[in-house]
All heavy atoms as a GROMACS GRO file, in nm:
protein
  574
    1MET      N    1  -3.772   1.695   0.110
    1MET     CA    2  -3.637   1.705   0.169
    1MET      C    3  -3.605   1.841   0.209
    1MET      O    4  -3.624   1.933   0.128
    1MET     CB    5  -3.534   1.647   0.073
    1MET     CG    6  -3.399   1.642   0.126
    1MET     SD    7  -3.271   1.574   0.016
    1MET     CE    8  -3.348   1.455  -0.091
    2ASN      N    9  -3.563   1.863   0.335
    2ASN     CA   10  -3.532   2.001   0.372
    2ASN      C   11  -3.396   2.036   0.340
    2ASN      O   12  -3.313   1.956   0.288
    2ASN     CB   13  -3.566   2.014   0.524
    2ASN     CG   14  -3.465   1.932   0.611
    2ASN    OD1   15  -3.354   1.897   0.565
    2ASN    ND2   16  -3.506   1.899   0.727
    3THR      N   17  -3.364   2.161   0.361
    3THR     CA   18  -3.238   2.215   0.317
    3THR      C   19  -3.114   2.152   0.377
    3THR      O   20  -3.015   2.120   0.306
    3THR     CB   21  -3.235   2.377   0.344
    3THR    OG1   22  -3.360   2.437   0.290
    3THR    CG2   23  -3.113   2.440   0.284
    4ILE      N   24  -3.125   2.123   0.504
    4ILE     CA   25  -3.010   2.064   0.578
    4ILE      C   26  -2.981   1.922   0.521
    4ILE      O   27  -2.868   1.890   0.492
    4ILE     CB   28  -3.036   2.063   0.723
    4ILE    CG1   29  -3.038   2.203   0.777
    4ILE    CG2   30  -2.933   1.982   0.796
    4ILE    CD1   31  -3.050   2.214   0.925
    5GLU      N   32  -3.086   1.850   0.501
    5GLU     CA   33  -3.071   1.708   0.443
    5GLU      C   34  -3.004   1.712   0.303
    5GLU      O   35  -2.919   1.633   0.266
    5GLU     CB   36  -3.199   1.633   0.438
    5GLU     CG   37  -3.247   1.594   0.567
    5GLU     CD   38  -3.387   1.523   0.564
    5GLU    OE1   39  -3.439   1.520   0.444
    5GLU    OE2   40  -3.432   1.482   0.658
    6HIS      N   41  -3.046   1.818   0.226
    6HIS     CA   42  -2.991   1.837   0.092
    6HIS      C   43  -2.850   1.868   0.092
    6HIS      O   44  -2.766   1.821   0.020
    6HIS     CB   45  -3.074   1.944   0.014
    6HIS     CG   46  -3.032   1.967  -0.124
    6HIS    ND1   47  -3.049   1.860  -0.230
    6HIS    CD2   48  -2.964   2.073  -0.181
    6HIS    CE1   49  -2.996   1.920  -0.334
    6HIS    NE2   50  -2.946   2.043  -0.313
    7ARG      N   51  -2.814   1.960   0.182
    7ARG     CA   52  -2.676   2.003   0.199
    7ARG      C   53  -2.587   1.892   0.245
    7ARG      O   54  -2.471   1.878   0.198
    7ARG     CB   55  -2.666   2.115   0.291
    7ARG     CG   56  -2.732   2.251   0.237
    7ARG     CD   57  -2.728   2.363   0.335
    7ARG     NE   58  -2.587   2.402   0.366
    7ARG     CZ   59  -2.562   2.490   0.458
    7ARG    NH1   60  -2.660   2.550   0.529
    7ARG    NH2   61  -2.433   2.523   0.477
    8VAL      N   62  -2.639   1.813   0.339
    8VAL     CA   63  -2.563   1.692   0.385
    8VAL      C   64  -2.535   1.595   0.273
    8VAL      O   65  -2.431   1.541   0.255
    8VAL     CB   66  -2.636   1.627   0.512
    8VAL    CG1   67  -2.571   1.485   0.545
    8VAL    CG2   68  -2.631   1.717   0.630
    9MET      N   69  -2.640   1.573   0.190
    9MET     CA   70  -2.618   1.477   0.078
    9MET      C   71  -2.520   1.531  -0.020
    9MET      O   72  -2.439   1.451  -0.072
    9MET     CB   73  -2.755   1.454   0.012
    9MET     CG   74  -2.852   1.368   0.102
    9MET     SD   75  -3.010   1.340   0.020
    9MET     CE   76  -2.965   1.255  -0.128
   10GLU      N   77  -2.522   1.661  -0.037
   10GLU     CA   78  -2.419   1.718  -0.135
   10GLU      C   79  -2.282   1.706  -0.080
   10GLU      O   80  -2.190   1.671  -0.153
   10GLU     CB   81  -2.455   1.868  -0.158
   10GLU     CG   82  -2.566   1.889  -0.254
   10GLU     CD   83  -2.600   2.033  -0.279
   10GLU    OE1   84  -2.514   2.118  -0.227
   10GLU    OE2   85  -2.688   2.070  -0.354
   11LEU      N   86  -2.262   1.730   0.048
   11LEU     CA   87  -2.138   1.715   0.111
   11LEU      C   88  -2.083   1.563   0.110
   11LEU      O   89  -1.971   1.542   0.087
   11LEU     CB   90  -2.138   1.765   0.260
   11LEU     CG   91  -2.155   1.921   0.270
   11LEU    CD1   92  -2.173   1.951   0.423
   11LEU    CD2   93  -2.031   1.986   0.225
   12GLU      N   94  -2.184   1.470   0.133
   12GLU     CA   95  -2.144   1.338   0.128
   12GLU      C   96  -2.100   1.294  -0.018
   12GLU      O   97  -2.002   1.219  -0.032
   12GLU     CB   98  -2.263   1.248   0.172
   12GLU     CG   99  -2.287   1.249   0.323
   12GLU     CD  100  -2.412   1.170   0.359
   12GLU    OE1  101  -2.489   1.139   0.268
   12GLU    OE2  102  -2.422   1.140   0.480
   13ALA      N  103  -2.163   1.345  -0.118
   13ALA     CA  104  -2.124   1.320  -0.249
   13ALA      C  105  -1.986   1.373  -0.284
   13ALA      O  106  -1.905   1.308  -0.346
   13ALA     CB  107  -2.231   1.382  -0.351
   14LYS      N  108  -1.968   1.496  -0.237
   14LYS     CA  109  -1.832   1.563  -0.257
   14LYS      C  110  -1.727   1.481  -0.182
   14LYS      O  111  -1.617   1.461  -0.251
   14LYS     CB  112  -1.832   1.703  -0.205
   14LYS     CG  113  -1.910   1.804  -0.289
   14LYS     CD  114  -1.899   1.934  -0.240
   14LYS     CE  115  -1.974   2.037  -0.335
   14LYS     NZ  116  -1.974   2.176  -0.286
   15VAL      N  117  -1.748   1.436  -0.065
   15VAL     CA  118  -1.650   1.362   0.003
   15VAL      C  119  -1.621   1.222  -0.069
   15VAL      O  120  -1.504   1.177  -0.079
   15VAL     CB  121  -1.692   1.333   0.150
   15VAL    CG1  122  -1.606   1.234   0.226
   15VAL    CG2  123  -1.690   1.460   0.233
   16ALA      N  124  -1.720   1.159  -0.114
   16ALA     CA  125  -1.704   1.038  -0.179
   16ALA      C  126  -1.624   1.059  -0.312
   16ALA      O  127  -1.529   0.979  -0.352
   16ALA     CB  128  -1.843   0.976  -0.226
   17PHE      N  129  -1.651   1.168  -0.384
   17PHE     CA  130  -1.571   1.199  -0.507
   17PHE      C  131  -1.428   1.237  -0.464
   17PHE      O  132  -1.334   1.187  -0.537
   17PHE     CB  133  -1.637   1.323  -0.574
   17PHE     CG  134  -1.560   1.368  -0.699
   17PHE    CD1  135  -1.564   1.299  -0.823
   17PHE    CD2  136  -1.478   1.482  -0.685
   17PHE    CE1  137  -1.490   1.333  -0.930
   17PHE    CE2  138  -1.405   1.528  -0.798
   17PHE     CZ  139  -1.417   1.460  -0.920
   18GLN      N  140  -1.413   1.305  -0.366
   18GLN     CA  141  -1.270   1.339  -0.318
   18GLN      C  142  -1.193   1.213  -0.275
   18GLN      O  143  -1.073   1.199  -0.307
   18GLN     CB  144  -1.270   1.439  -0.209
   18GLN     CG  145  -1.309   1.578  -0.255
   18GLN     CD  146  -1.331   1.677  -0.142
   18GLN    OE1  147  -1.330   1.633  -0.028
   18GLN    NE2  148  -1.342   1.810  -0.176
   19ASP      N  149  -1.262   1.121  -0.206
   19ASP     CA  150  -1.193   0.994  -0.167
   19ASP      C  151  -1.150   0.916  -0.287
   19ASP      O  152  -1.042   0.863  -0.290
   19ASP     CB  153  -1.293   0.906  -0.082
   19ASP     CG  154  -1.310   0.967   0.058
   19ASP    OD1  155  -1.220   1.042   0.103
   19ASP    OD2  156  -1.397   0.916   0.134
   20GLU      N  157  -1.236   0.913  -0.389
   20GLU     CA  158  -1.205   0.835  -0.510
   20GLU      C  159  -1.088   0.900  -0.577
   20GLU      O  160  -0.992   0.836  -0.625
   20GLU     CB  161  -1.316   0.835  -0.604
   20GLU     CG  162  -1.302   0.759  -0.734
   20GLU     CD  163  -1.415   0.761  -0.830
   20GLU    OE1  164  -1.522   0.824  -0.797
   20GLU    OE2  165  -1.403   0.701  -0.938
   21THR      N  166  -1.085   1.040  -0.583
   21THR     CA  167  -0.978   1.110  -0.652
   21THR      C  168  -0.847   1.089  -0.582
   21THR      O  169  -0.747   1.066  -0.643
   21THR     CB  170  -1.014   1.264  -0.657
   21THR    OG1  171  -1.138   1.283  -0.727
   21THR    CG2  172  -0.901   1.336  -0.729
   22ILE      N  173  -0.853   1.095  -0.448
   22ILE     CA  174  -0.726   1.073  -0.370
   22ILE      C  175  -0.672   0.929  -0.390
   22ILE      O  176  -0.557   0.910  -0.407
   22ILE     CB  177  -0.761   1.093  -0.214
   22ILE    CG1  178  -0.777   1.242  -0.193
   22ILE    CG2  179  -0.654   1.033  -0.132
   22ILE    CD1  180  -0.831   1.277  -0.062
   23GLU      N  181  -0.765   0.831  -0.395
   23GLU     CA  182  -0.720   0.693  -0.420
   23GLU      C  183  -0.658   0.683  -0.558
   23GLU      O  184  -0.548   0.617  -0.575
   23GLU     CB  185  -0.836   0.600  -0.416
   23GLU     CG  186  -0.799   0.450  -0.412
   23GLU     CD  187  -0.920   0.362  -0.386
   23GLU    OE1  188  -1.001   0.395  -0.300
   23GLU    OE2  189  -0.917   0.247  -0.447
   24ILE      N  190  -0.719   0.751  -0.661
   24ILE     CA  191  -0.657   0.740  -0.798
   24ILE      C  192  -0.516   0.809  -0.801
   24ILE      O  193  -0.424   0.755  -0.856
   24ILE     CB  194  -0.750   0.805  -0.896
   24ILE    CG1  195  -0.878   0.720  -0.915
   24ILE    CG2  196  -0.680   0.839  -1.029
   24ILE    CD1  197  -0.989   0.790  -0.991
   25LEU      N  198  -0.508   0.920  -0.738
   25LEU     CA  199  -0.379   0.993  -0.729
   25LEU      C  200  -0.279   0.918  -0.656
   25LEU      O  201  -0.156   0.908  -0.694
   25LEU     CB  202  -0.398   1.139  -0.670
   25LEU     CG  203  -0.473   1.237  -0.744
   25LEU    CD1  204  -0.500   1.361  -0.667
   25LEU    CD2  205  -0.401   1.264  -0.877
   26ASN      N  206  -0.312   0.848  -0.552
   26ASN     CA  207  -0.222   0.758  -0.471
   26ASN      C  208  -0.172   0.645  -0.556
   26ASN      O  209  -0.053   0.626  -0.553
   26ASN     CB  210  -0.296   0.714  -0.344
   26ASN     CG  211  -0.196   0.642  -0.253
   26ASN    OD1  212  -0.093   0.698  -0.220
   26ASN    ND2  213  -0.238   0.525  -0.199
   27ASP      N  214  -0.259   0.587  -0.637
   27ASP     CA  215  -0.210   0.476  -0.719
   27ASP      C  216  -0.110   0.533  -0.830
   27ASP      O  217  -0.017   0.466  -0.861
   27ASP     CB  218  -0.334   0.422  -0.793
   27ASP     CG  219  -0.423   0.341  -0.697
   27ASP    OD1  220  -0.380   0.303  -0.588
   27ASP    OD2  221  -0.539   0.314  -0.732
   28GLU      N  222  -0.136   0.648  -0.878
   28GLU     CA  223  -0.046   0.716  -0.974
   28GLU      C  224   0.090   0.739  -0.913
   28GLU      O  225   0.195   0.715  -0.974
   28GLU     CB  226  -0.102   0.840  -1.033
   28GLU     CG  227  -0.207   0.826  -1.138
   28GLU     CD  228  -0.156   0.749  -1.260
   28GLU    OE1  229  -0.040   0.792  -1.310
   28GLU    OE2  230  -0.216   0.662  -1.316
   29ILE      N  231   0.083   0.791  -0.788
   29ILE     CA  232   0.211   0.820  -0.718
   29ILE      C  233   0.294   0.693  -0.693
   29ILE      O  234   0.414   0.684  -0.715
   29ILE     CB  235   0.186   0.881  -0.588
   29ILE    CG1  236   0.141   1.031  -0.610
   29ILE    CG2  237   0.309   0.887  -0.491
   29ILE    CD1  238   0.098   1.106  -0.492
   30LYS      N  239   0.215   0.577  -0.662
   30LYS     CA  240   0.290   0.453  -0.649
   30LYS      C  241   0.360   0.411  -0.779
   30LYS      O  242   0.473   0.364  -0.781
   30LYS     CB  243   0.194   0.339  -0.604
   30LYS     CG  244   0.146   0.351  -0.466
   30LYS     CD  245   0.044   0.245  -0.430
   30LYS     CE  246  -0.017   0.265  -0.298
   30LYS     NZ  247  -0.119   0.160  -0.274
   31VAL      N  248   0.292   0.424  -0.891
   31VAL     CA  249   0.348   0.383  -1.023
   31VAL      C  250   0.474   0.470  -1.044
   31VAL      O  251   0.578   0.422  -1.089
   31VAL     CB  252   0.241   0.401  -1.130
   31VAL    CG1  253   0.307   0.389  -1.271
   31VAL    CG2  254   0.134   0.297  -1.115
   32HIS      N  255   0.463   0.602  -1.028
   32HIS     CA  256   0.576   0.691  -1.047
   32HIS      C  257   0.695   0.661  -0.952
   32HIS      O  258   0.814   0.668  -0.994
   32HIS     CB  259   0.529   0.838  -1.036
   32HIS     CG  260   0.455   0.890  -1.151
   32HIS    ND1  261   0.510   0.939  -1.260
   32HIS    CD2  262   0.319   0.883  -1.165
   32HIS    CE1  263   0.412   0.975  -1.347
   32HIS    NE2  264   0.295   0.941  -1.295
   33GLN      N  265   0.668   0.624  -0.832
   33GLN     CA  266   0.772   0.592  -0.735
   33GLN      C  267   0.852   0.458  -0.792
   33GLN      O  268   0.968   0.454  -0.777
   33GLN     CB  269   0.715   0.568  -0.600
   33GLN     CG  270   0.683   0.697  -0.528
   33GLN     CD  271   0.622   0.675  -0.393
   33GLN    OE1  272   0.551   0.572  -0.373
   33GLN    NE2  273   0.637   0.770  -0.307
   34GLN      N  274   0.769   0.370  -0.841
   34GLN     CA  275   0.832   0.245  -0.894
   34GLN      C  276   0.917   0.276  -1.014
   34GLN      O  277   1.032   0.220  -1.029
   34GLN     CB  278   0.727   0.141  -0.925
   34GLN     CG  279   0.654   0.081  -0.807
   34GLN     CD  280   0.538   0.001  -0.846
   34GLN    OE1  281   0.480   0.003  -0.953
   34GLN    NE2  282   0.482  -0.071  -0.749
   35MET      N  283   0.874   0.362  -1.098
   35MET     CA  284   0.944   0.410  -1.223
   35MET      C  285   1.071   0.481  -1.184
   35MET      O  286   1.179   0.454  -1.241
   35MET     CB  287   0.861   0.487  -1.311
   35MET     CG  288   0.745   0.420  -1.387
   35MET     SD  289   0.635   0.522  -1.471
   35MET     CE  290   0.741   0.615  -1.578
   36LEU      N  291   1.063   0.571  -1.079
   36LEU     CA  292   1.174   0.642  -1.039
   36LEU      C  293   1.282   0.547  -0.975
   36LEU      O  294   1.408   0.561  -1.001
   36LEU     CB  295   1.146   0.745  -0.937
   36LEU     CG  296   1.063   0.871  -0.996
   36LEU    CD1  297   1.025   0.967  -0.891
   36LEU    CD2  298   1.168   0.946  -1.094
   37ALA      N  299   1.241   0.449  -0.896
   37ALA     CA  300   1.326   0.356  -0.838
   37ALA      C  301   1.405   0.278  -0.941
   37ALA      O  302   1.518   0.256  -0.944
   37ALA     CB  303   1.253   0.262  -0.744
   38LYS      N  304   1.328   0.231  -1.047
   38LYS     CA  305   1.388   0.158  -1.159
   38LYS      C  306   1.486   0.240  -1.236
   38LYS      O  307   1.603   0.194  -1.264
   38LYS     CB  308   1.274   0.115  -1.257
   38LYS     CG  309   1.330   0.020  -1.367
   38LYS     CD  310   1.214  -0.024  -1.459
   38LYS     CE  311   1.256  -0.103  -1.575
   38LYS     NZ  312   1.152  -0.146  -1.660
   39MET      N  313   1.457   0.368  -1.264
   39MET     CA  314   1.546   0.455  -1.332
   39MET      C  315   1.668   0.491  -1.246
   39MET      O  316   1.781   0.496  -1.297
   39MET     CB  317   1.484   0.587  -1.369
   39MET     CG  318   1.384   0.567  -1.488
   39MET     SD  319   1.318   0.725  -1.562
   39MET     CE  320   1.188   0.755  -1.438
   40LYS      N  321   1.657   0.497  -1.122
   40LYS     CA  322   1.767   0.523  -1.024
   40LYS      C  323   1.857   0.409  -1.034
   40LYS      O  324   1.980   0.423  -1.042
   40LYS     CB  325   1.716   0.548  -0.888
   40LYS     CG  326   1.827   0.576  -0.792
   40LYS     CD  327   1.777   0.594  -0.650
   40LYS     CE  328   1.890   0.617  -0.555
   40LYS     NZ  329   1.841   0.630  -0.415
   41ARG      N  330   1.806   0.285  -1.028
   41ARG     CA  331   1.894   0.166  -1.039
   41ARG      C  332   1.965   0.152  -1.175
   41ARG      O  333   2.079   0.121  -1.175
   41ARG     CB  334   1.807   0.038  -1.016
   41ARG     CG  335   1.879  -0.092  -1.009
   41ARG     CD  336   1.983  -0.094  -0.896
   41ARG     NE  337   2.068  -0.209  -0.912
   41ARG     CZ  338   2.191  -0.213  -0.886
   41ARG    NH1  339   2.256  -0.105  -0.838
   41ARG    NH2  340   2.257  -0.324  -0.893
   42GLN      N  341   1.894   0.187  -1.281
   42GLN     CA  342   1.958   0.180  -1.411
   42GLN      C  343   2.072   0.290  -1.418
   42GLN      O  344   2.173   0.261  -1.476
   42GLN     CB  345   1.853   0.211  -1.523
   42GLN     CG  346   1.759   0.096  -1.544
   42GLN     CD  347   1.641   0.135  -1.639
   42GLN    OE1  348   1.619   0.257  -1.663
   42GLN    NE2  349   1.586   0.031  -1.694
   43THR      N  350   2.049   0.406  -1.362
   43THR     CA  351   2.155   0.508  -1.354
   43THR      C  352   2.271   0.460  -1.281
   43THR      O  353   2.390   0.480  -1.319
   43THR     CB  354   2.095   0.632  -1.301
   43THR    OG1  355   1.986   0.677  -1.376
   43THR    CG2  356   2.204   0.741  -1.300
   44GLU      N  357   2.250   0.399  -1.164
   44GLU     CA  358   2.354   0.339  -1.090
   44GLU      C  359   2.440   0.233  -1.162
   44GLU      O  360   2.561   0.231  -1.154
   44GLU     CB  361   2.308   0.275  -0.954
   44GLU     CG  362   2.250   0.387  -0.857
   44GLU     CD  363   2.170   0.324  -0.732
   44GLU    OE1  364   2.145   0.204  -0.748
   44GLU    OE2  365   2.140   0.398  -0.646
   45LEU      N  366   2.369   0.151  -1.234
   45LEU     CA  367   2.432   0.047  -1.309
   45LEU      C  368   2.517   0.103  -1.421
   45LEU      O  369   2.632   0.066  -1.448
   45LEU     CB  370   2.338  -0.053  -1.366
   45LEU     CG  371   2.265  -0.146  -1.272
   45LEU    CD1  372   2.158  -0.226  -1.335
   45LEU    CD2  373   2.365  -0.236  -1.208
   46LEU      N  374   2.462   0.206  -1.490
   46LEU     CA  375   2.530   0.276  -1.593
   46LEU      C  376   2.660   0.346  -1.538
   46LEU      O  377   2.767   0.342  -1.601
   46LEU     CB  378   2.453   0.382  -1.669
   46LEU     CG  379   2.344   0.318  -1.764
   46LEU    CD1  380   2.255   0.424  -1.809
   46LEU    CD2  381   2.415   0.252  -1.881
   47ALA      N  382   2.655   0.402  -1.421
   47ALA     CA  383   2.772   0.471  -1.358
   47ALA      C  384   2.866   0.370  -1.326
   47ALA      O  385   2.992   0.396  -1.348
   47ALA     CB  386   2.718   0.543  -1.238
   48GLU      N  387   2.832   0.251  -1.269
   48GLU     CA  388   2.925   0.145  -1.244
   48GLU      C  389   3.000   0.097  -1.368
   48GLU      O  390   3.122   0.078  -1.365
   48GLU     CB  391   2.857   0.024  -1.177
   48GLU     CG  392   2.810   0.046  -1.037
   48GLU     CD  393   2.727  -0.059  -0.979
   48GLU    OE1  394   2.727  -0.170  -1.032
   48GLU    OE2  395   2.667  -0.040  -0.876
   49LYS      N  396   2.919   0.074  -1.478
   49LYS     CA  397   2.987   0.031  -1.600
   49LYS      C  398   3.078   0.141  -1.654
   49LYS      O  399   3.191   0.101  -1.704
   49LYS     CB  400   2.880   0.002  -1.704
   49LYS     CG  401   2.803  -0.128  -1.678
   49LYS     CD  402   2.716  -0.161  -1.790
   49LYS     CE  403   2.644  -0.296  -1.773
   49LYS     NZ  404   2.569  -0.343  -1.881
   50LEU      N  405   3.044   0.269  -1.653
   50LEU     CA  406   3.134   0.370  -1.699
   50LEU      C  407   3.262   0.378  -1.608
   50LEU      O  408   3.370   0.389  -1.667
   50LEU     CB  409   3.057   0.501  -1.691
   50LEU     CG  410   3.133   0.629  -1.735
   50LEU    CD1  411   3.168   0.611  -1.884
   50LEU    CD2  412   3.052   0.751  -1.714
   51LYS      N  413   3.248   0.364  -1.485
   51LYS     CA  414   3.364   0.358  -1.397
   51LYS      C  415   3.454   0.240  -1.428
   51LYS      O  416   3.577   0.252  -1.436
   51LYS     CB  417   3.314   0.358  -1.252
   51LYS     CG  418   3.428   0.373  -1.146
   51LYS     CD  419   3.368   0.373  -1.012
   51LYS     CE  420   3.483   0.403  -0.908
   51LYS     NZ  421   3.430   0.398  -0.765
   52GLU      N  422   3.395   0.125  -1.454
   52GLU     CA  423   3.475   0.009  -1.488
   52GLU      C  424   3.546   0.024  -1.619
   52GLU      O  425   3.658  -0.010  -1.634
   52GLU     CB  426   3.383  -0.114  -1.491
   52GLU     CG  427   3.328  -0.167  -1.360
   52GLU     CD  428   3.230  -0.280  -1.384
   52GLU    OE1  429   3.214  -0.331  -1.489
   52GLU    OE2  430   3.173  -0.315  -1.274
   53ALA      N  431   3.477   0.091  -1.715
   53ALA     CA  432   3.536   0.112  -1.846
   53ALA      C  433   3.654   0.215  -1.844
   53ALA      O  434   3.750   0.196  -1.906
   53ALA     CB  435   3.434   0.167  -1.934
   54GLN      N  436   3.652   0.306  -1.752
   54GLN     CA  437   3.748   0.406  -1.739
   54GLN      C  438   3.875   0.345  -1.662
   54GLN      O  439   3.982   0.386  -1.697
   54GLN     CB  440   3.706   0.528  -1.659
   54GLN     CG  441   3.597   0.613  -1.737
   54GLN     CD  442   3.546   0.722  -1.653
   54GLN    OE1  443   3.556   0.728  -1.529
   54GLN    NE2  444   3.483   0.821  -1.720
   55THR      N  445   3.848   0.246  -1.577
   55THR     CA  446   3.965   0.186  -1.506
   55THR      C  447   4.014   0.063  -1.562
   55THR      O  448   4.119   0.016  -1.526
   55THR     CB  449   3.922   0.168  -1.357
   55THR    OG1  450   3.812   0.072  -1.358
   55THR    CG2  451   3.887   0.290  -1.285
   56SER      N  452   3.952   0.014  -1.664
   56SER     CA  453   3.984  -0.112  -1.720
   56SER      C  454   4.099  -0.099  -1.829
   56SER      O  455   4.086  -0.020  -1.921
   56SER     CB  456   3.860  -0.179  -1.796
   56SER     OG  457   3.905  -0.287  -1.864
   57PRO      N  458   4.211  -0.163  -1.808
   57PRO     CA  459   4.328  -0.152  -1.906
   57PRO      C  460   4.290  -0.217  -2.040
   57PRO      O  461   4.344  -0.178  -2.142
   57PRO     CB  462   4.438  -0.218  -1.832
   57PRO     CG  463   4.380  -0.313  -1.737
   57PRO     CD  464   4.245  -0.253  -1.697
   58SER      N  465   4.204  -0.310  -2.039
   58SER     CA  466   4.175  -0.381  -2.171
   58SER      C  467   4.095  -0.287  -2.266
   58SER      O  468   4.113  -0.299  -2.386
   58SER     CB  469   4.083  -0.508  -2.147
   58SER     OG  470   3.956  -0.467  -2.091
   59MET      N  471   4.023  -0.193  -2.219
   59MET     CA  472   3.951  -0.091  -2.301
   59MET      C  473   4.055  -0.005  -2.370
   59MET      O  474   4.048   0.035  -2.484
   59MET     CB  475   3.862  -0.009  -2.221
   59MET     CG  476   3.734  -0.088  -2.179
   59MET     SD  477   3.637  -0.150  -2.308
   59MET     CE  478   3.550   0.004  -2.345
   60MET      N  479   4.163   0.028  -2.300
   60MET     CA  480   4.265   0.116  -2.349
   60MET      C  481   4.350   0.042  -2.450
   60MET      O  482   4.403   0.110  -2.544
   60MET     CB  483   4.352   0.175  -2.234
   60MET     CG  484   4.271   0.259  -2.139
   60MET     SD  485   4.185   0.390  -2.218
   60MET     CE  486   4.312   0.510  -2.235
   61SER      N  487   4.375  -0.085  -2.440
   61SER     CA  488   4.461  -0.156  -2.532
   61SER      C  489   4.397  -0.167  -2.662
   61SER      O  490   4.463  -0.185  -2.774
   61SER     CB  491   4.501  -0.293  -2.473
   61SER     OG  492   4.379  -0.370  -2.467
   62ASN      N  493   4.263  -0.159  -2.679
   62ASN     CA  494   4.197  -0.176  -2.811
   62ASN      C  495   4.211  -0.043  -2.894
   62ASN      O  496   4.185  -0.039  -3.008
   62ASN     CB  497   4.052  -0.216  -2.784
   62ASN     CG  498   4.036  -0.352  -2.732
   62ASN    OD1  499   4.124  -0.432  -2.744
   62ASN    ND2  500   3.919  -0.376  -2.675
   63MET      N  501   4.240   0.065  -2.826
   63MET     CA  502   4.243   0.195  -2.892
   63MET      C  503   4.380   0.217  -2.935
   63MET      O  504   4.486   0.198  -2.865
   63MET     CB  505   4.197   0.309  -2.797
   63MET     CG  506   4.051   0.294  -2.756
   63MET     SD  507   4.001   0.417  -2.632
   63MET     CE  508   4.033   0.563  -2.724
   64PRO      N  509   4.404   0.270  -3.061
   64PRO     CA  510   4.534   0.297  -3.105
   64PRO      C  511   4.597   0.422  -3.031
   64PRO      O  512   4.522   0.516  -3.003
   64PRO     CB  513   4.518   0.329  -3.252
   64PRO     CG  514   4.373   0.370  -3.271
   64PRO     CD  515   4.298   0.297  -3.160
   65GLU      N  516   4.719   0.408  -3.003
   65GLU     CA  517   4.781   0.520  -2.931
   65GLU      C  518   4.815   0.634  -3.031
   65GLU      O  519   4.870   0.608  -3.134
   65GLU     CB  520   4.908   0.475  -2.861
   65GLU     CG  521   4.966   0.570  -2.768
   65GLU     CD  522   5.085   0.510  -2.692
   65GLU    OE1  523   5.080   0.392  -2.658
   65GLU    OE2  524   5.186   0.584  -2.674
   66PRO      N  525   4.785   0.752  -2.986
   66PRO     CA  526   4.816   0.871  -3.084
   66PRO      C  527   4.964   0.887  -3.089
   66PRO      O  528   5.040   0.858  -2.995
   66PRO     CB  529   4.744   0.984  -3.018
   66PRO     CG  530   4.729   0.951  -2.868
   66PRO     CD  531   4.716   0.800  -2.869
   67PRO      N  532   5.010   0.941  -3.197
   67PRO     CA  533   5.155   0.972  -3.216
   67PRO      C  534   5.202   1.081  -3.116
   67PRO      O  535   5.124   1.166  -3.075
   67PRO     CB  536   5.176   1.014  -3.358
   67PRO     CG  537   5.040   1.060  -3.405
   67PRO     CD  538   4.943   0.975  -3.319
   68PRO      N  539   5.326   1.076  -3.077
   68PRO     CA  540   5.373   1.178  -2.990
   68PRO      C  541   5.364   1.318  -3.058
   68PRO      O  542   5.360   1.327  -3.179
   68PRO     CB  543   5.522   1.142  -2.966
   68PRO     CG  544   5.544   1.004  -3.030
   68PRO     CD  545   5.423   0.977  -3.112
   69PRO      N  546   5.359   1.421  -2.974
   69PRO     CA  547   5.336   1.557  -3.042
   69PRO      C  548   5.455   1.602  -3.126
   69PRO      O  549   5.431   1.687  -3.213
   69PRO     CB  550   5.326   1.652  -2.915
   69PRO     CG  551   5.346   1.563  -2.798
   69PRO     CD  552   5.358   1.422  -2.832
   70HIS      N  553   5.574   1.554  -3.112
   70HIS     CA  554   5.682   1.598  -3.194
   70HIS      C  555   5.676   1.542  -3.342
   70HIS      O  556   5.765   1.577  -3.425
   70HIS     CB  557   5.815   1.572  -3.136
   70HIS     CG  558   5.850   1.425  -3.114
   70HIS    ND1  559   5.792   1.356  -3.006
   70HIS    CD2  560   5.918   1.349  -3.180
   70HIS    CE1  561   5.834   1.233  -3.009
   70HIS    NE2  562   5.915   1.222  -3.118
   71TYR      N  563   5.592   1.451  -3.380
   71TYR     CA  564   5.582   1.401  -3.509
   71TYR      C  565   5.492   1.478  -3.601
   71TYR      O  566   5.392   1.525  -3.574
   71TYR     CB  567   5.536   1.254  -3.510
   71TYR     CG  568   5.649   1.157  -3.478
   71TYR    CD1  569   5.651   1.094  -3.363
   71TYR    CD2  570   5.756   1.131  -3.564
   71TYR    CE1  571   5.748   0.999  -3.327
   71TYR    CE2  572   5.848   1.042  -3.533
   71TYR     CZ  573   5.856   0.980  -3.422
   71TYR     OH  574   5.948   0.889  -3.382
   0.00000   0.00000   0.00000
């Protein structure tokens, strides 16, 4: 095998390895994007619940009212 054929084979092996690596990394990015989307939705739901709790009068009625400052 001459030098050029050897170099071409090495380059083909490197390209194949890089293609595999890129595919693995792409799959990992997809998983992370799904996780981020799920966490974003959970954060939005928590924010909605917090907003509802702050504006809900029933939540305030369960808490005892503190005495006025002059007592």
